[in-house]
C-alpha positions in Angstrom: 154.8 45.8 118.8 157.6 48.1 118.6 158.1 51.7 117.8 158.4 51.6 114.2 154.7 49.8 114.0 153.1 51.8 116.6 154.1 55.1 114.6 152.5 53.4 111.5 149.5 52.5 113.5 149.3 56.2 114.5 149.8 57.7 110.9 147.2 55.3 109.6 144.6 56.9 112.2 144.1 53.2 113.7 144.8 54.2 117.4 142.1 56.0 119.4 142.9 57.1 123.1 140.7 58.1 126.0 141.8 61.0 128.5 140.0 61.4 132.1 141.1 64.1 134.2 143.7 65.2 131.5 145.5 61.9 131.9 145.3 58.9 129.5 142.5 56.4 130.5 142.0 54.1 127.6 143.5 53.0 124.3 142.1 50.7 121.3 143.8 50.0 118.1 141.0 49.7 115.5 141.6 48.5 111.9 140.0 47.9 108.7 139.3 43.7 108.9 142.1 42.2 106.5 139.8 39.8 104.9 136.0 41.3 104.8 135.7 44.8 103.0 134.2 47.4 105.3 134.3 45.0 108.5 136.7 46.3 111.4 139.0 44.5 113.8 139.7 45.7 117.2 143.5 44.3 118.0 143.9 46.2 121.3 141.6 47.6 123.8 142.3 48.3 127.5 141.0 50.9 129.9 138.7 52.2 132.7 135.2 51.5 132.7 134.6 55.2 131.4 136.8 54.7 128.6 135.3 51.5 127.3 131.9 53.2 127.6 133.3 55.8 125.5 135.1 53.2 123.1 131.6 51.5 122.9 129.7 54.7 121.6 132.5 55.7 119.2 132.3 51.8 117.9 128.3 52.2 117.1 129.0 55.5 115.4 131.7 54.2 113.3 130.0 51.3 112.3 126.9 53.3 111.3 129.0 55.5 109.0 131.2 53.4 107.1 128.3 50.7 106.9 130.1 48.0 109.1 128.5 44.7 109.3 130.9 43.2 111.8 133.6 44.3 114.5 135.9 41.5 115.5 138.6 41.3 118.0 140.9 38.2 119.4 141.6 38.7 122.9 145.3 37.3 124.1 144.7 37.8 127.6 141.5 37.9 130.3 141.7 41.8 130.6 141.6 42.1 126.8 138.7 39.6 126.8 136.9 41.4 129.5 137.3 44.6 127.7 135.7 43.1 124.6 132.8 41.8 126.5 132.4 45.4 128.3 131.7 46.7 124.4 129.3 43.8 124.0 130.9 41.6 122.0 130.5 38.1 122.7 132.8 35.2 121.5 132.4 33.3 118.1 129.9 30.3 118.5 132.2 28.3 116.3 135.3 29.2 117.7 136.3 28.5 121.2 140.0 27.9 121.1 142.8 29.5 119.2 146.0 27.3 118.8 149.2 29.5 119.5 152.8 28.3 118.7 155.9 28.9 120.1 159.2 28.6 118.8 161.8 26.9 120.9 165.1 29.0 121.1 
């Protein structure tokens, strides 16, 4: 993630924020799924319980309006996994581990 890519996400209207008491309290990046038509993909989500509850309501409304059948997300951290679970998302029944590779430098 760099400044240029973040600006691209903002221009594409894929970044959603939540404010509480005039301060940022949550952030979500929601994009169209790269392979499946109207489906959506959460590439990042974090925030307070209040923010995550608001995002859950927002996702339900967006899914109905867009005819979305599926919202998916991959968690690269325990915090993001907890945030996805707070939205009511459940682990995929056939995928329980994703290999991660690093290039030695």
